[in-house]
Every structure is written in C-alpha cells, then in structure tokens.
Backbone bond lengths (Angstrom), bond angles and torsions (degrees), N, CA, C in turn:
res aa  C-N    CA-C-N  psi(-1)  N-CA   C-N-CA  omega(-1)  CA-C   N-CA-C  phi
1 M - - - 1.456 - - 1.542 108.54 -
2 P 1.371 118.15 126.54 1.458 118.98 -175.25 1.526 111.49 -69.72
3 L 1.302 113.75 147.17 1.477 120.57 177.26 1.512 109.55 -77.17
4 T 1.314 116.31 132.49 1.463 121.17 174.28 1.538 108.30 -110.27
5 V 1.295 115.26 154.67 1.473 121.63 -174.62 1.513 109.75 -123.92
6 S 1.331 115.62 137.27 1.458 121.07 172.95 1.544 107.64 -121.25
7 Q 1.345 115.15 157.04 1.449 121.08 178.77 1.548 109.13 -129.91
8 M 1.301 115.32 136.96 1.439 120.52 175.14 1.529 109.42 -81.09
9 T 1.333 116.80 121.82 1.456 122.45 176.94 1.497 109.22 -115.77
10 R 1.313 116.23 -179.60 1.452 120.79 -179.52 1.529 112.59 -62.39
11 T 1.370 114.95 -25.61 1.456 118.45 -176.90 1.543 112.53 -105.72
12 G 1.298 117.66 9.71 1.461 121.08 178.33 1.513 113.08 123.21
13 W 1.335 116.31 -171.95 1.480 120.72 -179.27 1.517 111.68 -75.08
14 R 1.343 115.46 139.66 1.459 120.01 -179.72 1.541 107.54 -128.26
15 D 1.339 115.44 128.39 1.464 121.89 -179.75 1.515 109.30 -72.95
16 L 1.334 116.02 122.76 1.489 120.85 177.76 1.534 112.37 -98.98
17 G 1.309 116.83 -0.59 1.475 119.14 178.59 1.499 112.67 83.47
18 A 1.331 116.47 -154.41 1.471 122.10 -176.55 1.499 110.61 -67.49
19 S 1.316 116.19 147.49 1.465 119.59 179.67 1.491 110.81 -71.81
20 G 1.330 116.86 158.32 1.448 121.18 178.93 1.538 108.23 -172.15
21 P 1.305 117.59 -169.73 1.471 120.95 -179.09 1.547 108.48 -61.37
22 A 1.333 114.43 140.27 1.495 118.98 179.94 1.507 108.72 -68.90
23 P 1.365 116.92 123.39 1.478 118.52 178.64 1.507 110.26 -72.27
24 T 1.321 116.73 129.26 1.464 119.96 -177.63 1.522 112.26 -124.69
25 S 1.295 120.10 2.08 1.450 121.93 179.16 1.518 108.65 -88.92
26 L 1.308 115.51 -178.34 1.458 119.90 -170.26 1.551 109.75 -122.56
27 L 1.324 114.70 173.27 1.459 121.86 176.75 1.534 107.99 -83.58
28 M 1.324 116.75 128.13 1.445 122.39 -179.51 1.528 109.30 -117.42
29 G 1.328 117.26 136.41 1.445 119.88 178.80 1.511 111.95 -175.46
30 A 1.335 117.36 -150.82 1.439 120.74 -173.47 1.503 111.60 -166.04
31 A 1.313 115.81 163.68 1.459 123.29 157.27 1.544 106.07 -96.23
32 S 1.326 116.07 150.92 1.449 117.66 -175.62 1.507 109.76 -143.74
33 F 1.339 115.98 129.20 1.478 120.45 174.97 1.493 108.06 -151.37
34 H 1.320 116.28 114.09 1.443 124.19 177.61 1.539 107.74 -123.00
35 A 1.329 116.30 93.47 1.459 120.21 179.08 1.541 111.04 -55.72
36 P 1.339 118.57 140.95 1.484 127.90 8.43 1.550 113.45 -91.34
37 L 1.326 117.89 11.49 1.475 120.28 179.26 1.513 109.35 -70.04
38 S 1.324 115.75 154.53 1.472 120.77 172.04 1.527 107.67 -74.68
39 S 1.340 116.83 170.39 1.460 120.29 178.67 1.521 110.65 -62.33
40 Q 1.324 117.49 -40.87 1.460 118.93 178.87 1.500 112.01 -67.94
41 Q 1.338 118.67 -39.56 1.454 120.95 176.23 1.510 111.70 -65.89
42 S 1.332 116.25 -37.10 1.464 121.09 179.14 1.527 110.49 -61.91
43 W 1.325 115.36 -38.79 1.478 120.20 178.33 1.514 110.69 -66.84
44 T 1.322 116.69 -51.29 1.470 119.59 -173.08 1.515 114.08 -77.15
45 Q 1.324 117.84 -28.88 1.454 120.65 -176.84 1.515 116.37 -100.46
46 V 1.325 116.81 -23.88 1.480 119.20 -176.93 1.511 112.36 -114.94
47 L 1.343 117.18 -56.07 1.480 120.71 -171.67 1.515 113.20 -77.13
48 E 1.307 117.12 -55.83 1.462 121.05 -172.36 1.523 112.34 -61.19
49 P 1.336 120.12 -36.61 1.472 118.35 177.75 1.519 114.12 -64.49
50 Q 1.336 117.23 -18.27 1.451 120.16 -174.56 1.548 113.40 -107.28
51 V 1.333 117.09 -23.69 1.454 121.06 -169.66 1.533 110.61 -132.26
52 G 1.350 117.08 139.18 1.439 117.28 175.62 1.534 112.39 160.43
53 P 1.316 115.28 179.46 1.476 127.00 3.81 1.552 110.70 -78.08
54 M 1.311 117.87 126.75 1.428 122.03 176.86 1.522 110.19 -93.15
55 T 1.296 115.91 138.65 1.468 120.79 -172.15 1.538 113.94 -114.22
56 V 1.329 116.89 2.27 1.460 120.76 177.01 1.532 108.60 -151.34
57 R 1.315 115.66 147.35 1.490 121.26 179.00 1.503 108.15 -129.09
58 R 1.320 116.32 137.61 1.454 123.23 176.89 1.524 108.52 -101.04
59 S 1.351 116.45 132.96 1.460 119.74 -179.91 1.530 109.48 -145.73
60 Y 1.323 114.82 167.05 1.459 121.07 -168.98 1.542 112.17 -137.52
61 Q 1.315 116.02 134.35 1.466 120.03 166.01 1.527 106.98 -98.62
62 S 1.310 116.07 139.51 1.444 121.23 178.70 1.528 110.78 -77.67
63 E 1.325 117.72 163.29 1.446 120.28 174.90 1.512 110.97 -60.15
64 A 1.333 115.31 -37.50 1.481 118.92 -179.42 1.507 110.71 -66.18
65 Q 1.364 118.11 -32.70 1.437 120.58 177.17 1.533 111.79 -72.64
66 G 1.304 116.50 -27.26 1.457 121.30 179.97 1.511 112.83 59.53
67 I 1.296 118.25 -136.67 1.461 123.48 178.14 1.533 107.77 -93.40
68 P 1.340 117.28 119.53 1.446 119.69 -179.77 1.544 112.24 -58.52
69 S 1.279 115.05 155.21 1.472 119.26 178.17 1.543 112.32 -67.51
70 S 1.309 115.29 -24.17 1.488 120.58 179.53 1.509 108.74 -162.33
71 W 1.330 116.20 163.63 1.453 119.54 174.38 1.508 110.66 -61.21
72 A 1.304 118.14 -35.60 1.491 121.91 179.58 1.523 110.25 -65.11
73 A 1.322 118.71 -23.01 1.453 121.09 178.99 1.509 113.03 -94.67
74 S 1.313 117.39 1.80 1.465 122.35 -177.32 1.512 112.22 -91.03
75 E 1.339 115.13 170.04 1.462 120.30 175.90 1.525 111.57 -64.71
76 A 1.305 117.69 -22.31 1.461 122.10 -178.05 1.517 113.90 -86.26
77 A 1.322 118.06 3.31 1.479 121.17 -179.80 1.542 109.58 -59.63
78 L 1.338 116.43 -31.84 1.466 121.41 -177.82 1.535 111.79 -60.29
79 D 1.318 115.87 -24.67 1.488 120.92 -170.56 1.522 114.45 -91.23
80 V 1.311 118.09 -10.79 1.452 121.36 -173.63 1.509 112.00 -58.79
81 G 1.320 115.01 127.97 1.456 119.93 177.01 1.505 115.41 74.00
82 V 1.353 117.06 3.33 1.459 120.13 -174.57 1.527 112.26 -124.31
83 R 1.308 117.23 -39.40 1.495 119.94 -174.88 1.528 109.05 -157.48
84 A 1.311 115.55 169.96 1.482 121.55 171.32 1.523 109.02 -68.91
85 A 1.325 115.60 157.52 1.442 121.65 -179.04 1.517 111.08 -128.66
86 V 1.314 117.36 135.69 1.479 124.35 171.63 1.509 105.71 -116.89
87 L 1.345 116.90 107.40 1.457 121.39 -172.08 1.533 110.45 -119.45
88 S 1.324 115.27 123.83 1.449 121.83 174.09 1.502 111.41 -84.02
89 L 1.331 116.54 130.66 1.449 122.29 173.04 1.515 107.17 -118.03
90 R 1.322 118.10 132.43 1.462 120.72 -179.52 1.536 110.75 -145.47
91 P 1.323 116.96 65.80 1.460 119.21 171.40 1.502 109.85 -63.52
92 P 1.321 119.72 161.52 1.464 122.00 178.21 1.546 110.08 -50.90
93 I 1.304 116.07 119.56 1.472 118.54 -167.58 1.539 111.31 -67.38
94 A 1.296 117.33 -38.79 1.477 118.50 -179.23 1.519 111.26 -65.47
95 T 1.308 115.79 -38.59 1.474 120.95 177.07 1.513 110.44 -65.33
96 F 1.319 117.17 -41.64 1.455 121.62 -179.17 1.526 109.93 -63.19
97 Q 1.308 117.42 -39.33 1.460 121.35 -179.41 1.546 113.08 -57.96
98 T 1.352 116.37 -30.06 1.434 119.28 -176.26 1.502 113.51 -74.25
99 G 1.336 116.68 -14.99 1.455 120.55 -177.58 1.507 114.16 92.50
100 S 1.325 116.91 -2.82 1.464 120.06 -175.56 1.527 111.77 -72.91
101 L 1.358 118.53 -13.05 1.443 121.26 178.22 1.529 112.57 -105.68
102 D 1.340 115.96 6.88 1.487 119.62 -180.00 1.516 112.03 -57.60
103 A 1.308 115.82 -46.93 1.470 120.56 -178.09 1.534 111.24 -63.16
104 A 1.359 116.05 -38.62 1.468 119.64 179.28 1.511 110.46 -64.55
105 L 1.357 116.29 -41.52 1.457 118.44 179.73 1.536 110.39 -67.31
106 R 1.308 118.22 -41.62 1.467 120.79 178.05 1.523 111.63 -61.77
107 A 1.312 117.43 -40.79 1.453 120.75 176.30 1.517 112.63 -61.85
108 F 1.298 114.86 -42.52 1.464 121.13 177.39 1.525 110.69 -61.88
109 L 1.327 117.31 -45.98 1.440 119.85 179.36 1.506 112.49 -63.61
110 A 1.350 116.97 -35.72 1.463 120.67 179.31 1.545 111.80 -63.53
111 S 1.348 116.62 -18.34 1.446 119.71 -178.65 1.527 113.30 -96.79
112 V 1.337 116.98 2.36 1.474 119.51 -178.75 1.535 108.22 -64.30
113 P 1.343 117.19 124.70 1.488 118.91 -176.95 1.509 112.72 -70.06
114 D 1.286 115.53 144.07 1.473 122.16 179.53 1.539 106.54 -93.65
115 D 1.346 115.83 72.64 1.463 120.82 -174.54 1.532 112.97 -105.37
116 G 1.329 116.13 3.73 1.459 119.43 177.33 1.532 115.07 83.57
117 F 1.346 116.48 -2.20 1.466 120.20 -179.42 1.524 110.47 -99.28
118 P 1.328 118.62 138.05 1.455 119.72 179.27 1.516 112.79 -67.65
119 K 1.308 114.75 150.42 1.455 120.92 179.89 1.528 108.28 -136.38
120 F 1.305 115.34 133.18 1.474 123.64 -175.76 1.488 109.39 -117.22
121 L 1.337 117.96 116.22 1.464 122.51 -179.83 1.525 109.20 -97.42
122 V 1.320 115.15 125.42 1.448 121.22 -178.85 1.518 109.87 -105.45
123 P 1.351 119.65 111.45 1.438 119.84 178.77 1.543 112.54 -83.88
124 W 1.342 116.71 115.51 1.458 121.82 176.11 1.511 111.97 51.45
125 H 1.348 115.72 72.49 1.475 119.85 -173.02 1.515 111.04 -65.18
126 E 1.361 113.12 154.95 1.470 123.33 -177.95 1.547 111.42 53.17
127 A 1.328 115.10 43.72 1.475 120.41 -177.25 1.514 111.35 -59.11
128 D 1.325 118.70 -35.35 1.457 120.12 -177.74 1.513 110.58 -61.56
129 S 1.335 119.11 -39.08 1.451 120.64 178.60 1.516 112.51 -70.90
130 K 1.332 116.12 -32.75 1.478 119.48 176.80 1.516 111.74 -68.55
131 V 1.337 116.33 -35.89 1.450 120.33 176.09 1.532 110.81 -66.44
132 R 1.329 116.26 -42.44 1.440 120.30 178.52 1.512 112.06 -60.67
133 R 1.345 117.48 -34.99 1.454 121.28 179.85 1.537 113.08 -85.70
134 G 1.329 116.25 -2.51 1.461 119.88 175.77 1.505 115.66 82.45
135 E 1.351 116.44 19.50 1.480 119.07 179.85 1.509 111.06 -74.76
136 Y 1.319 116.79 -30.46 1.459 123.08 172.08 1.511 107.51 -163.01
137 T 1.322 118.98 177.27 1.436 121.73 -177.68 1.537 110.70 -100.35
138 R 1.316 116.23 162.76 1.467 119.67 175.91 1.513 109.89 -62.01
139 A 1.318 117.55 -39.35 1.460 120.95 180.00 1.532 110.88 -62.01
140 Q 1.336 116.86 -37.64 1.475 120.05 176.84 1.534 109.75 -62.45
141 W 1.338 115.28 -47.27 1.469 118.44 -177.31 1.531 109.93 -65.36
142 M 1.283 119.17 -42.48 1.470 122.61 -179.29 1.522 109.13 -59.50
143 S 1.311 118.37 -45.69 1.437 122.65 -178.94 1.548 110.33 -65.74
144 A 1.328 115.38 -45.42 1.464 118.39 -178.85 1.512 111.64 -68.11
145 A 1.345 116.70 -38.37 1.468 120.42 -179.94 1.534 109.80 -64.08
146 R 1.340 116.95 -42.01 1.459 118.33 178.36 1.521 111.48 -64.03
147 R 1.310 117.04 -41.90 1.470 119.95 177.66 1.537 110.30 -62.29
148 F 1.310 115.88 -43.80 1.471 121.67 177.23 1.541 110.69 -60.42
149 G 1.331 115.33 -48.60 1.474 117.94 -179.06 1.505 114.09 -64.40
150 D 1.310 116.54 -38.58 1.484 120.01 178.61 1.529 110.38 -63.26
151 I 1.329 117.55 -41.73 1.474 120.59 -179.24 1.510 110.18 -67.18
152 V 1.322 117.30 -44.08 1.452 121.88 178.70 1.535 110.04 -60.76
153 H 1.302 115.92 -49.62 1.480 118.73 -178.10 1.510 112.58 -67.10
154 D 1.327 119.17 -34.20 1.443 121.78 176.00 1.511 112.54 -62.84
155 A 1.362 115.24 -30.46 1.477 118.78 179.12 1.534 112.21 -70.22
156 A 1.326 116.09 -21.98 1.500 121.47 174.60 1.528 111.85 52.36
157 I 1.316 116.98 48.85 1.470 120.62 179.08 1.512 108.42 -90.33
158 P 1.332 118.61 124.35 1.444 120.97 -177.48 1.500 111.97 -58.89
159 N 1.331 116.78 135.92 1.430 124.24 173.09 1.524 114.22 65.19
160 L 1.336 116.64 30.83 1.449 123.61 174.68 1.513 108.23 -117.53
161 Y 1.336 118.74 125.26 1.449 121.36 -167.82 1.565 112.66 -130.53
162 V 1.298 114.55 135.71 1.455 121.63 175.43 1.541 107.08 -79.48
163 T 1.333 115.97 120.28 1.479 122.50 -168.84 1.527 111.28 -132.49
164 P 1.309 119.03 82.60 1.456 118.80 177.11 1.512 110.51 -62.19
165 C 1.335 114.87 151.82 1.475 121.54 -179.16 1.541 108.84 -133.11
166 M 1.304 116.38 118.12 1.459 121.79 175.95 1.522 109.52 -111.63
167 T 1.347 116.91 166.18 1.419 120.14 173.89 1.536 109.36 -84.00
168 G 1.301 115.42 160.57 1.485 120.46 177.49 1.513 113.15 -64.18
169 W 1.332 115.83 -18.70 1.497 117.82 177.96 1.528 111.79 -59.96
170 L 1.295 117.59 -28.17 1.470 120.25 -178.41 1.546 111.64 -58.43
171 W 1.329 117.67 -29.45 1.476 121.30 178.01 1.509 111.20 -100.21
172 H 1.319 117.73 -33.75 1.466 120.33 -172.50 1.534 113.97 -92.16
173 D 1.281 117.90 -22.25 1.480 120.18 178.45 1.546 106.96 -157.10
174 P 1.344 117.21 86.65 1.460 120.43 -175.88 1.534 113.45 -54.46
175 A 1.356 116.61 -29.36 1.473 117.06 177.52 1.501 111.16 -63.17
176 Q 1.325 116.10 -39.39 1.496 121.86 176.39 1.525 110.18 -72.15
177 G 1.325 115.46 -32.32 1.462 119.61 -174.04 1.533 115.27 -96.27
178 A 1.334 116.25 8.41 1.464 121.07 172.16 1.542 113.12 64.50
179 G 1.339 114.45 51.92 1.440 118.02 173.03 1.531 113.51 117.66
180 Q 1.296 117.60 176.38 1.458 122.92 177.91 1.505 111.19 -83.05
181 P 1.345 117.77 148.29 1.479 119.01 -179.23 1.522 114.35 -53.65
182 E 1.343 118.01 -37.54 1.456 120.00 -177.88 1.519 111.71 -63.15
183 Q 1.324 117.32 -23.20 1.460 119.60 -179.79 1.525 112.35 -72.63
184 W 1.346 115.26 -10.70 1.465 119.53 -178.22 1.539 112.48 -101.72
185 W 1.329 116.31 -5.78 1.466 119.39 -174.67 1.525 111.02 -81.23
186 Q 1.369 114.51 141.41 1.481 120.34 172.56 1.564 105.81 -141.37
187 D 1.303 117.26 128.67 1.430 121.10 177.52 1.533 110.13 -68.23
188 G 1.341 115.26 142.93 1.434 120.50 171.76 1.511 115.79 76.27
189 V 1.323 120.11 10.12 1.432 122.71 -176.40 1.543 112.36 -108.60
190 Y 1.320 116.66 -41.19 1.462 120.83 -169.74 1.565 110.88 -105.29
191 D 1.329 114.33 146.65 1.443 120.30 176.56 1.537 113.57 -106.12
192 V 1.334 115.58 -32.90 1.457 122.15 176.49 1.513 105.02 -140.94
193 W 1.360 114.83 144.74 1.482 119.47 178.14 1.535 107.80 -111.63
194 S 1.345 116.14 123.72 1.459 118.33 -175.53 1.522 110.71 -123.43
195 V 1.340 116.00 166.99 1.452 122.07 -172.33 1.522 108.91 -146.11
196 D 1.360 114.51 148.98 1.460 123.02 169.52 1.540 107.17 -111.85
197 Y 1.343 116.02 123.32 1.462 118.69 176.35 1.529 109.58 -154.72
198 Y 1.351 116.51 152.91 1.444 122.94 -168.41 1.515 112.23 -138.08
199 N 1.353 112.66 159.45 1.481 122.23 161.83 1.510 115.96 60.40
200 D 1.352 116.57 44.20 1.459 118.81 173.89 1.522 107.63 -158.45
201 A 1.313 115.50 176.74 1.461 121.20 175.44 1.531 109.64 -73.51
202 P 1.322 118.20 152.69 1.470 119.91 -170.90 1.516 114.28 -61.93
203 A 1.313 120.61 -42.87 1.450 119.71 -178.67 1.501 111.50 -66.29
204 A 1.333 117.01 -34.59 1.466 121.25 176.97 1.517 110.61 -67.23
205 M 1.299 117.83 -39.92 1.454 120.82 179.25 1.512 113.72 -71.24
206 F 1.346 115.09 -48.51 1.440 119.88 -165.86 1.510 116.25 -109.53
207 G 1.348 119.38 -9.68 1.429 120.47 -178.59 1.544 113.05 -53.89
208 P 1.338 119.66 -49.83 1.462 119.93 179.66 1.541 113.01 -64.29
209 V 1.316 116.51 -31.83 1.440 120.94 178.77 1.537 110.67 -67.07
210 V 1.333 114.54 -44.71 1.472 120.64 179.94 1.555 108.72 -61.93
211 Q 1.334 117.20 -43.05 1.448 117.85 -179.64 1.537 110.40 -64.28
212 Y 1.315 117.01 -38.54 1.456 121.13 178.25 1.529 109.41 -62.17
213 A 1.313 117.31 -45.04 1.461 121.45 179.11 1.526 109.87 -63.36
214 R 1.308 117.97 -41.21 1.478 120.41 179.23 1.536 110.63 -64.90
215 D 1.327 116.50 -41.41 1.438 121.13 179.63 1.574 110.78 -58.65
216 H 1.315 114.21 -33.44 1.467 119.44 -178.24 1.525 112.72 -102.88
217 Q 1.347 116.93 8.50 1.462 124.06 174.41 1.541 110.20 52.26
218 I 1.300 115.22 53.70 1.472 120.83 179.55 1.533 107.86 -133.14
219 P 1.335 117.49 143.63 1.468 118.06 173.29 1.525 112.20 -64.68
220 W 1.329 116.35 156.55 1.461 120.59 -179.58 1.524 110.79 -123.02
221 A 1.318 116.19 165.42 1.469 120.34 -179.01 1.535 108.82 -157.94
222 V 1.325 115.14 161.57 1.458 122.49 176.64 1.522 108.50 -109.86
223 A 1.329 115.67 111.34 1.483 119.22 -175.70 1.526 112.18 -87.91
224 E 1.304 117.48 -27.43 1.471 120.94 173.09 1.518 107.62 -148.10
225 T 1.319 116.82 139.32 1.452 121.19 168.28 1.524 106.91 -157.38
226 G 1.335 113.10 158.95 1.512 117.73 -179.48 1.511 108.82 178.02
227 W 1.317 113.70 175.03 1.453 121.07 -176.62 1.536 108.81 -145.16
228 I 1.322 117.46 146.75 1.468 121.81 174.97 1.522 107.32 -80.72
229 D 1.308 116.88 124.60 1.457 122.97 -177.95 1.542 110.45 -67.38
230 D 1.304 116.82 153.66 1.438 124.76 172.71 1.536 107.47 -116.30
231 F 1.332 115.29 111.30 1.442 118.23 -177.18 1.532 112.83 -59.90
232 D 1.311 116.20 -24.21 1.460 119.86 178.45 1.533 113.07 -83.56
233 A 1.325 115.26 -16.55 1.477 119.19 -176.49 1.541 109.76 -147.15
234 P 1.330 118.93 64.65 1.452 120.32 -176.56 1.543 113.25 -63.90
235 A 1.310 116.45 -18.85 1.481 119.39 179.12 1.537 111.50 -67.89
236 V 1.341 117.47 -22.62 1.462 118.90 -179.61 1.507 111.46 -64.47
237 K 1.335 117.45 -46.98 1.441 121.29 179.21 1.512 110.54 -66.46
238 A 1.301 117.21 -40.60 1.452 121.79 179.38 1.558 109.60 -60.01
239 Q 1.334 116.78 -39.56 1.458 119.44 178.18 1.496 111.63 -68.23
240 R 1.362 117.52 -37.13 1.443 119.87 175.66 1.522 111.83 -60.15
241 I 1.331 115.42 -40.90 1.463 120.11 179.36 1.515 109.51 -61.25
242 A 1.328 117.78 -46.43 1.465 122.45 179.25 1.509 111.66 -63.06
243 D 1.327 116.60 -46.30 1.469 121.53 -176.21 1.529 110.85 -65.95
244 T 1.313 116.81 -40.03 1.461 119.26 -178.11 1.518 111.92 -70.71
245 A 1.305 118.47 -37.72 1.459 121.64 174.69 1.519 110.45 -62.33
246 A 1.322 117.32 -43.69 1.473 119.75 178.92 1.529 111.36 -64.10
247 Y 1.337 116.38 -40.31 1.446 121.57 179.17 1.561 109.53 -61.07
248 C 1.326 115.63 -49.13 1.460 119.68 -178.57 1.533 112.32 -65.04
249 A 1.319 116.73 -30.93 1.475 121.34 -178.61 1.526 111.63 -78.92
250 T 1.297 118.32 -11.12 1.473 120.19 -177.12 1.528 113.42 -124.46
251 T 1.323 116.64 6.61 1.459 120.22 -176.92 1.513 110.04 -128.30
252 G 1.331 114.32 109.15 1.433 121.21 -176.25 1.521 114.33 -114.45
253 S 1.328 114.44 174.18 1.464 121.00 173.08 1.490 109.55 -159.24
254 G 1.313 116.84 165.68 1.453 121.70 175.89 1.518 114.34 60.34
255 G 1.313 117.08 27.75 1.456 121.34 -179.23 1.528 113.96 82.61
256 F 1.327 118.25 1.85 1.477 121.54 176.69 1.539 106.50 -103.46
257 P 1.334 116.84 131.59 1.481 119.24 -168.58 1.518 115.85 -72.95
258 T 1.320 118.81 -13.78 1.476 123.24 -177.34 1.509 106.68 -135.72
259 A 1.344 115.41 178.09 1.466 117.48 159.25 1.534 107.79 -62.27
260 V 1.283 118.43 144.70 1.472 121.24 -177.83 1.513 109.74 -65.18
261 F 1.342 114.92 -46.27 1.450 119.63 176.34 1.529 110.09 -146.88
262 Q 1.317 115.78 160.15 1.472 122.71 171.98 1.496 109.26 -136.49
263 T 1.328 117.25 118.63 1.471 119.44 -177.85 1.518 109.56 -122.61
264 W 1.345 115.39 126.66 1.458 121.48 173.48 1.519 111.69 -72.12
265 F 1.325 116.10 164.70 1.464 122.51 175.42 1.502 107.58 -108.96
266 D 1.318 115.99 91.47 1.487 120.27 -178.88 1.539 109.31 -88.90
267 S 1.292 114.03 69.81 1.475 121.56 -174.46 1.515 108.47 -160.06
268 D 1.336 116.43 162.52 1.454 120.23 173.42 1.522 112.35 -112.51
269 V 1.334 115.28 11.20 1.468 119.07 179.47 1.509 110.84 -62.61
270 G 1.329 115.93 129.09 1.462 120.67 179.53 1.510 114.27 89.78
271 F 1.341 118.75 -6.14 1.454 120.37 179.44 1.525 110.47 -96.70
272 D 1.337 114.85 152.00 1.447 120.53 176.93 1.520 108.89 -60.77
273 P 1.334 117.58 138.30 1.478 120.84 -178.34 1.527 112.17 -57.04
274 S 1.314 119.13 -25.66 1.445 121.28 -177.95 1.555 112.36 -68.81
275 V 1.333 116.45 -20.33 1.455 120.37 -179.11 1.514 112.82 -124.24
276 S 1.354 115.57 7.14 1.479 116.35 -172.09 1.529 113.32 -60.09
277 A 1.317 117.16 -36.23 1.474 119.50 -177.95 1.529 111.10 -66.87
278 L 1.339 117.00 -21.36 1.464 121.41 -178.60 1.516 112.84 -91.91
279 A 1.346 116.53 -6.89 1.468 120.38 -169.10 1.524 112.75 -86.91
280 F 1.314 119.44 -25.32 1.460 121.05 -175.10 1.540 109.18 -58.12
281 T 1.314 116.33 124.26 1.448 122.21 178.27 1.513 109.52 -124.32
282 P 1.366 116.85 109.93 1.476 125.45 19.91 1.512 115.78 -111.21
283 T 1.318 122.18 11.24 1.465 121.44 -168.30 1.516 114.35 -86.87
284 S 1.323 120.08 14.97 1.460 120.37 -178.79 1.523 114.33 -78.60
285 S 1.339 117.57 -16.77 1.453 120.78 179.97 1.512 110.19 -155.81
286 A 1.331 116.20 158.97 1.442 121.01 176.41 1.520 111.49 -61.92
287 A 1.338 115.98 -37.52 1.490 119.06 -179.83 1.497 111.02 -64.82
288 S 1.319 117.25 -40.29 1.485 120.57 178.70 1.498 111.97 -67.31
289 I 1.297 116.84 -40.55 1.467 122.31 178.16 1.550 109.47 -60.59
290 A 1.348 115.45 -46.03 1.446 119.21 179.72 1.518 111.56 -61.18
291 A 1.343 116.32 -42.07 1.493 119.91 179.78 1.497 110.16 -64.00
292 A 1.326 116.82 -40.82 1.470 121.44 -179.38 1.529 109.27 -64.32
293 N 1.308 119.22 -40.83 1.450 120.21 179.91 1.537 110.49 -64.48
294 V 1.293 117.08 -42.13 1.470 120.52 177.23 1.520 109.70 -58.78
295 A 1.333 117.07 -45.40 1.473 120.41 179.67 1.480 112.34 -62.21
296 C 1.345 117.66 -44.70 1.471 120.18 -179.90 1.515 111.93 -62.89
297 Q 1.325 115.77 -37.61 1.478 119.18 -179.37 1.531 112.23 -77.37
298 T 1.320 116.14 -39.52 1.450 119.62 -178.34 1.553 111.71 -67.00
299 Y 1.318 115.29 -40.49 1.489 119.64 -174.01 1.496 112.12 -107.28
300 Y 1.298 117.65 24.03 1.457 120.13 179.39 1.513 111.95 -58.91
301 R 1.309 114.64 136.77 1.459 121.55 174.10 1.520 109.45 -140.47
302 D 1.289 118.93 133.40 1.451 121.50 174.13 1.538 108.44 -62.07
303 P 1.359 119.16 117.94 1.444 119.70 -175.00 1.536 112.79 -57.78
304 R 1.284 117.62 -28.18 1.449 121.32 -177.15 1.520 112.90 -68.91
305 T 1.343 117.12 -8.98 1.467 119.05 174.92 1.520 112.64 -91.27
306 V 1.324 117.39 -3.73 1.470 120.91 -179.36 1.545 109.07 -88.23
307 I 1.317 114.94 106.63 1.468 121.83 -179.98 1.521 107.26 -136.34
308 L 1.287 116.37 118.91 1.471 120.75 -175.56 1.538 111.39 -98.28
C-alpha cells in the first residue's frame, strides 16, 4: 500500500498524495505587459511562447477596478488551474478603511477557485513609494492592510496568502522608502513578505530583505525584478537572470527553503523612454530569454506542492 503524506497548514490538514522527493525549488514566472496588448494577451502572445515552463504569474488590478466582482473577473482568471497567481488589489485605500468594501472583498474571496494552486494577494503594492509620494500615509496603509489581512484570514481559504510588496528602497534608502522597515511590520497580518527591486546583483538587492524576513520568521518572495539590457554586452543581463534565480532557489526564510516565488517584470512601464526597449525582462534579448528558460527548467516546481 503506497504511503500518503499530509501537511498541517493554517487552515487544517491537507492531503499531499503519495510520498516522493521533497520539492525544494521555487515558483518562477513574470508580470508581462507589451503595449498595446493587454497583460493577459502579453502573457499568451509574447512571453509564454518564448519562456517556460513558468509556474507563477504576477498581475494587477487598478485602483479604478477596485475589488473585482469575482476571481473569474480578475486579472488572475488566466491562471486558474494552470499556475500560481500573485494578484495586486488596490481599491481606494481611504474607502477601504471605512469598512464599506468589506462585503465586496468577502464576495471576491468566496469566488476563489479551489484548483489546488497557491494564490498570493498583494494589498496596495509598493506602499512605501506611494507614501513617499504623498498618495496616502503609512498609518493608512497599516490600518487597511490589517483590515485586509483579517478578512482574508477569516475566510480560511486553503493556499491563499496575504503578501505585502514593498520596494527595495525601504531597506536601501529609507528616505526613498518612507521610513524604516520595522515601522511597516505588524504581527499576525502577513503570510509572505515580497519586494520589487531592479538593476543589481541578487545579494545586494535582496540580502537585507531576506534578513528582515528571517527576523520576523516569515517566507520571502520577489514580486518584480529586472535589469536594463546593454546592447554591447547582452550577456551581463543574462548572467543577472541566472544568478538571481540561483540566489532565490537557495535562500530561504520563515521555515521555507527558498524564496516562495520569483517573478520578472517583462514590461517597460515606469522606465524612461530612452531605455524602455531594453527594460523588458526577460524578453529584451535572445540571451536573456535563453537564461530565463534555463532558470525555469532548472528550478521548476509543481505549484501545487507549495503550501505554507
């Protein structure tokens, strides 16, 4: 009779099926936007035909979109039954604080499909940069994030995780990141801590973030990363892609042996027009695409084995 394995999670025991080698690699994927295509079209028509196998996709709801009426109506609908999803939600933060959107969030959560794939909800991503620009205050975000986390956790949906995402400036330049990292921590709210950072070697980008996650005993992840290509030296970016994947696959925290996921930013949104064509990671060059394929294949992990 074959041995079956179960794992205790926050919401109870989960059947993992037959025993086998312990999976120790991470989820690899990207956000993708190639104008004038939509993000979903960019994934299916540009990125996925060139890179893979990718096991996680990063997507975003705009503030105007608020909280989708259902998971099927969200940007992450494309991922159901296929891969893990990292979805940013950013309803108007002042409105959310009042509680008037609680019912909308609960209805959205009730629609989350039970497909066995992990889902990571990001409340108001890159909040530190928004605070620095005066879009809202840190106190507003902290209050809204706790309300968001409490509602998500009360729903007790298996394999659904509250995953805040800050910029690397929070650790590397607190003046740019709107305060010290410890000022953003709240016990009992977050399940995974993620970061967006660009254009450096992996240890330089993520070392302080990993230490922060270890100090708070929480898994970590990379929600966006990328590099501007150099037409005279395309191998440099390709090597960064390889090195960062290896770093994420061997650097864990919070009892998880690796970063939970690493997603590239295959887009030029936010980059200066003079370098925008060089910014897509990994589709800016053949060398970068090749490096990304090696990373996806080397560190492949069945997303359904990721249970925190």
